[in-house]
N, C-alpha and C positions, 0 to 999 in steps of 0.2 A: 504494500499500499504506500508506504513512504517512498519507495523507487518509484512508482507511478507519480506521486505528487512531485518528486524531483524533476521527472521527465515533462510534466505537464507546465509547472510553476517555474522551474529552474532552480538550480542548487543554492543560489544566493537568497532567494525568497523562503525556501524551506529552511535554511540555515537561520535566517531572521525569525521565522516563525517560532522555531525551536527556542531562540533565546527569549523571545517574548513570553513564551510559556514557562520557561525556567525562572524569569524574573517575576512572573505572577506568583509562582509556588514560593519563592525565596520571600517575597514581600507578605504573602499570607503566614508564612512561619515566623517572620518578625513581628507582625502585629499580634499574633498569638502569645509570642514570648513577651510583648509588652502588656498584654492584658494580665500577666502574672506580677507586674511591676505595681509597686505601691503607688506610683502617681495615678495609675489607671484607676485603681480602687478608690482614690479621692474623686476623680472625675466621674465615676460612677455614682458615688454617695452624692453628688450635686444634681444628679438626674439627667446626666448627659451621656450619650452613646458616642464614642468616638471610634471612628475608623480611618486607616490611610493606607496608600499604597505607595510603595517607594519603587519607583521604575526609572531606568536609565533612558535617556531620550535618544541613544544611538540606533536603537532597533525599532522603535516606534514611529509611524508617520507623523511628520511634522505638521502640527496645526497651529495656526496663530491662537494664542490664549488671551481671554479676555482678562482684564485686571480685576481681582477680587480682593476687595477690602473687607477684611473680618472685623466683627465687632471685638471689643478688648476682652470680653467674656470668653469669647471662643479663641482668640489669638493666644492666650495664656496656656490652653490646651496643646496648641501646636507647638508652642515653644518647649513645654514639657516633652513631648515626643522627640522634638529635635535634639534635645539633650540626651535622651536615652539612645538615640539612633547613632549619635556621634560617639 
């Protein structure tokens, strides 16, 4: 099946797709690990459900992104996740 996909779509596209799938799996593992973190429990206690995906832009189709200004109450959650991620 993969061989047929490579023939139809090309090796480059199939490799990109495989990398995208791997990134999604790693991102899910990362957020699952974060959910075990004390900071995440504090977020839940405030009645907020937080989820994130960490994806590299090298494999994904480029799209212009709209500017998103987060409210200060939400921004603090993203800061906590960024500290965890680093």
